C-alpha positions as CSV (number, residue, x, y, z in Angstrom):
1,M,0.0,-0.1,-0.1
2,S,1.2,3.4,-1.1
3,V,0.3,6.1,1.7
4,Q,0.7,9.8,0.4
5,K,1.2,12.7,2.9
6,D,-1.8,14.1,1.5
7,W,-3.8,11.2,2.8
8,L,-3.6,12.2,6.5
9,E,-3.5,16.2,5.9
10,K,-6.5,16.5,3.7
11,D,-10.1,15.6,3.9
12,F,-10.8,14.3,0.4
13,Y,-14.6,13.9,1.2
14,K,-14.8,17.5,2.2
15,I,-12.8,18.7,-0.9
16,L,-15.6,17.1,-3.2
17,G,-18.3,18.2,-0.9
18,V,-19.8,14.4,-0.2
19,S,-20.4,12.4,2.6
20,D,-18.0,9.8,3.9
21,T,-20.6,7.1,3.5
22,A,-21.3,8.3,-0.1
23,S,-21.9,5.6,-2.8
24,S,-19.3,5.4,-5.6
25,K,-21.9,6.4,-8.1
26,E,-22.7,9.7,-5.9
27,I,-18.8,10.6,-5.6
28,T,-18.4,10.0,-9.6
29,K,-21.4,12.0,-10.2
30,T,-20.2,14.9,-8.0
31,Y,-16.7,14.9,-9.3
32,R,-17.7,15.2,-13.0
33,K,-20.1,18.0,-12.2
34,L,-17.0,19.8,-10.4
35,A,-14.6,19.1,-13.3
36,R,-16.9,20.4,-16.0
37,K,-17.2,23.8,-14.0
38,L,-13.5,24.1,-13.1
39,H,-11.7,22.5,-16.1
40,P,-9.0,24.9,-17.4
41,D,-10.7,24.9,-20.9
42,A,-13.8,26.4,-19.3
43,N,-11.7,29.0,-17.2
44,P,-9.1,30.2,-19.1
45,N,-6.3,32.2,-17.2
46,D,-8.0,31.5,-13.9
47,Q,-5.5,30.2,-11.5
48,E,-7.8,29.8,-8.7
49,A,-10.0,27.5,-11.0
50,E,-7.1,25.7,-12.1
51,R,-6.0,25.4,-8.4
52,K,-9.3,24.0,-7.6
53,F,-9.5,21.5,-10.5
54,K,-6.2,19.9,-9.4
55,E,-7.5,19.6,-5.9
56,I,-10.6,17.7,-6.7
57,S,-8.9,15.6,-9.4
58,A,-6.3,14.5,-6.7
59,A,-9.2,13.8,-4.0
60,Y,-11.1,11.6,-6.8
61,D,-7.9,10.0,-7.6
62,V,-8.1,8.3,-4.0
63,I,-11.8,8.1,-3.1
64,G,-12.8,7.4,-6.6
65,D,-10.8,4.4,-6.4
66,E,-12.5,1.7,-4.2
67,K,-9.1,0.1,-3.1
68,K,-7.5,3.3,-2.4
69,R,-10.6,4.6,-0.7
70,S,-10.6,1.8,1.8
71,E,-6.9,2.2,2.7
72,Y,-7.7,6.1,3.0
73,D,-10.7,5.5,5.4
74,E,-8.5,3.1,7.5
75,I,-6.0,5.6,7.7
76,R,-8.5,8.3,8.6
77,R,-9.5,5.9,11.4
78,L,-6.0,5.7,12.6
79,G,-5.1,9.0,13.0
80,P,-6.8,12.8,12.8
81,V,-6.9,14.4,9.2
82,G,-5.3,17.4,9.2
83,A,-2.7,16.8,12.0
84,G,0.7,18.2,11.5
85,F,3.8,16.4,10.0
86,N,7.4,17.5,10.2
87,S,9.0,18.1,6.7
88,D,10.7,14.7,6.4
89,F,7.1,13.1,6.7
90,G,8.8,11.0,9.7
91,S,6.8,11.9,12.8
92,F,3.4,12.7,13.6
93,R,2.1,15.1,16.4
94,S,-0.5,14.1,18.5
95,G,-1.3,16.3,21.5
96,G,2.3,17.6,21.2
97,M,3.8,14.2,21.6
98,P,5.8,12.9,18.4
99,F,5.7,9.5,17.7
100,D,7.0,7.5,14.7
101,I,4.7,7.4,11.6
102,S,5.3,3.6,11.5
103,D,3.4,3.4,14.9
104,L,0.4,4.9,12.9
105,F,0.5,2.2,10.1
106,G,1.6,-0.7,12.1
107,N,-1.6,-2.8,11.9
108,F,-1.4,-2.4,8.1
109,F,1.8,-4.6,8.0
110,G,0.9,-6.9,10.9
111,N,3.2,-5.1,13.3
112,Q,2.0,-4.3,16.9
113,P,1.9,-0.7,17.4
114,N,4.6,0.7,19.9
115,M,1.9,2.8,21.7
116,G,-1.1,0.5,21.4
117,R,-2.9,2.9,19.0
118,Q,-5.0,0.1,17.5
119,R,-8.6,0.3,17.0
120,G,-10.9,-2.8,16.8
121,L,-11.9,-4.7,13.6
122,D,-14.6,-3.2,11.5
123,L,-17.5,-5.5,10.6
124,E,-19.8,-5.9,7.9
125,A,-23.5,-6.9,7.7
126,S,-26.0,-7.1,4.9
127,L,-29.7,-5.9,5.3
128,S,-32.5,-6.3,3.0
129,L,-35.0,-3.5,2.6
130,S,-38.2,-3.1,0.5
131,F,-38.3,-0.3,-2.2
132,M,-40.1,1.7,0.1
133,E,-38.0,1.2,3.2
134,A,-35.1,2.6,1.2
135,I,-36.9,5.6,-0.2
136,N,-38.4,6.4,3.3
137,G,-35.7,5.3,5.4
138,I,-35.8,3.1,8.7
139,T,-34.5,2.4,12.1
140,T,-34.1,-1.2,12.7
141,T,-32.2,-3.5,14.9
142,L,-29.5,-6.1,13.4
143,T,-28.5,-9.2,15.3
144,L,-24.8,-10.0,14.9
145,G,-23.6,-13.3,15.8
146,N,-20.2,-14.7,16.9
147,I,-18.5,-11.4,18.0
148,E,-15.7,-11.5,20.7
149,G,-17.2,-14.8,21.9
150,K,-20.5,-13.6,22.5
151,S,-23.3,-15.6,21.0
152,S,-25.2,-12.4,19.6
153,T,-25.1,-8.9,19.8
154,S,-28.2,-6.4,18.8
155,V,-27.2,-3.2,17.2
156,K,-29.6,-0.4,16.4
157,V,-29.0,1.0,13.0
158,K,-30.7,4.0,11.4
159,I,-30.7,3.7,7.7
160,P,-31.2,7.2,6.0
161,A,-33.8,8.0,3.5
162,G,-33.0,7.6,-0.1
163,V,-30.1,4.8,0.2
164,E,-29.4,2.8,-2.8
165,N,-28.9,-0.9,-3.7
166,G,-25.3,-1.8,-2.8
167,Q,-24.7,1.3,-0.6
168,R,-22.5,1.0,2.6
169,V,-23.9,2.5,5.7
170,R,-21.3,3.3,8.5
171,V,-22.4,2.8,12.2
172,K,-19.6,4.1,14.1
173,G,-18.2,2.4,17.1
174,K,-20.0,-0.7,16.6
175,G,-17.4,-2.9,15.4
176,Q,-15.1,-5.3,17.5
177,S,-13.3,-3.4,20.6
178,G,-9.7,-2.5,20.5
179,P,-7.3,-0.8,22.8
180,A,-7.8,2.8,20.7
181,G,-11.5,2.2,20.8
182,P,-14.1,-0.1,18.7
183,G,-14.1,-0.3,14.9
184,D,-17.1,0.4,12.9
185,L,-20.0,-1.6,11.6
186,F,-20.7,-1.3,7.7
187,V,-24.2,-2.2,6.7
188,I,-24.3,-3.1,3.2
189,V,-27.9,-2.2,1.8
190,E,-29.7,-4.8,-0.4
191,V,-32.9,-3.2,-2.0
192,E,-35.6,-5.4,-3.3
193,P,-36.9,-4.1,-6.8
194,H,-40.4,-2.5,-7.0
195,E,-43.1,-4.0,-9.1
196,L,-43.9,-0.8,-10.9
197,F,-41.1,1.7,-10.3
198,G,-37.4,1.8,-11.2
199,R,-34.7,4.1,-9.8
200,D,-32.0,6.3,-11.3
201,G,-30.1,8.2,-8.6
202,N,-32.8,10.6,-7.1
203,N,-35.4,10.1,-9.9
204,L,-38.1,7.3,-9.9
205,T,-38.6,5.7,-13.2
206,L,-42.1,4.4,-14.6
207,I,-43.0,2.5,-17.9
208,F,-46.5,3.4,-18.7
209,P,-48.4,1.5,-21.4
210,V,-50.3,3.4,-24.0
211,T,-52.1,2.6,-27.3
212,F,-51.1,3.9,-30.7
213,P,-54.2,6.2,-30.9
214,Q,-53.1,7.9,-27.7
215,L,-49.6,8.8,-29.1
216,A,-50.8,9.6,-32.6
217,L,-53.9,11.9,-31.7
218,G,-52.6,13.2,-28.4
219,S,-54.4,12.2,-25.1
220,E,-54.3,13.0,-21.4
221,I,-53.3,10.2,-18.9
222,K,-53.4,9.7,-15.1
223,V,-50.1,8.4,-13.9
224,T,-50.0,6.7,-10.4
225,T,-46.9,8.1,-8.3
226,L,-45.1,6.4,-5.4
227,D,-47.1,7.6,-2.8
228,G,-50.4,6.2,-4.6
229,S,-51.6,9.7,-5.7
230,K,-52.4,10.3,-9.5
231,V,-51.2,13.2,-11.6
232,K,-52.3,14.1,-15.1
233,L,-49.9,14.0,-17.9
234,R,-50.7,15.6,-21.4
235,I,-49.4,13.6,-24.1
236,P,-49.0,15.6,-27.5
237,A,-50.2,14.5,-30.8
238,G,-47.6,12.8,-32.7
239,T,-45.6,11.7,-29.6
240,P,-42.9,9.1,-30.7
241,N,-43.0,5.7,-28.8
242,G,-40.6,5.4,-26.0
243,R,-40.7,9.4,-25.3
244,T,-40.1,10.0,-21.6
245,F,-41.8,12.7,-19.7
246,R,-40.6,14.4,-16.4
247,V,-42.9,15.0,-13.5
248,K,-41.3,17.3,-11.2
249,G,-40.9,16.7,-7.6
250,R,-42.3,13.0,-7.5
251,G,-38.9,11.3,-7.1
252,V,-36.7,10.6,-4.0
253,T,-36.0,13.1,-1.2
254,R,-32.4,12.7,0.0
255,S,-30.3,15.3,1.6
256,E,-32.9,18.0,0.8
257,V,-32.7,17.1,-2.7
258,V,-35.9,15.8,-4.4
259,G,-35.8,14.1,-7.6
260,D,-38.4,13.7,-10.5
261,L,-40.6,11.0,-11.7
262,L,-39.6,9.9,-15.2
263,V,-42.4,8.5,-17.1
264,T,-41.8,6.5,-20.5
265,V,-44.8,6.1,-22.5
266,E,-44.5,2.6,-24.4
267,V,-47.4,1.3,-27.1
268,Q,-48.9,-1.8,-25.8
269,I,-49.5,-4.3,-28.6
270,P,-52.8,-6.4,-27.9
271,T,-52.3,-10.0,-28.0
272,E,-55.9,-10.7,-29.0
273,M,-58.2,-8.7,-31.1
274,N,-61.7,-9.1,-32.2
275,E,-63.1,-8.9,-35.9
276,K,-64.0,-5.5,-35.6
277,E,-60.5,-4.6,-34.3
278,M,-58.7,-6.4,-36.6
279,A,-60.5,-4.8,-39.5
280,L,-59.9,-1.3,-38.6
281,V,-56.1,-1.9,-37.9
282,E,-56.0,-3.7,-41.5
283,E,-57.8,-0.7,-42.8
284,L,-55.4,1.6,-41.1
285,A,-52.4,-0.4,-42.6
286,D,-53.9,-0.1,-45.9
287,V,-54.3,3.7,-45.8
288,M,-50.9,4.2,-44.3
289,S,-49.4,2.0,-47.1
290,K,-51.0,3.9,-49.9
291,N,-49.9,7.2,-48.3
292,S,-46.3,5.9,-47.6
293,P,-43.4,7.3,-49.8
294,K,-42.5,5.0,-52.9
295,D,-39.2,3.9,-53.7
């Protein structure tokens, strides 16, 4: 593992403006947004923008990489971010008392820290949530078995609203105990799919079946939202199949940000038709064939 001085002096999460429990998708999305805003091509002769661009790029290089992020998080748990170092990066100041930097990293390499600064091991647990529980958030109790000789341990866990499938939620101080305090518990969220709605970040997605006449002539449909209420959606005449409409503010609420509901209209082909319906479809096909451009 290659540890840089910046890893202990800088809070890369703060630099990018994301939480230390943010998902990889959130981190990437935030970085790309900042990179577009601060890129030197978009800010010619702006040294401050160039400096910030280099800073967020350096931060993303670490926490945007799963392996580096894991190592960086462990470093942060072993020592305070922003603490001072001398010029040769050889000693670390903690409460005015310097000690060798190898003490800080001892547990990475199987060494016993000279000063006993070793936290307990982190633990991982999986938690299955329904689609609605993930959207609304939930406080529940996890039962962890076989920890430190105990048959089972109950841990109260608060899952924030808007968590995504695969997201890791950290519960501080609920890992194994150690000389320098307990480790953390990481809860990996597994979200069950919804029978109607999908999800794209803070937006909800919905496939809404319509008929060919509804798209060709235009119509007004009533769409059911996640909370069970209905909203009216106007489909203009000549709407192509597969077009997506946006219903503002009917998506996922997370960190005071509210997503939208994305409704995609798709023509539903009937599997069975009566004689009258068949005749009308054949008549339409004949008319359209006559009006279509000839080669």
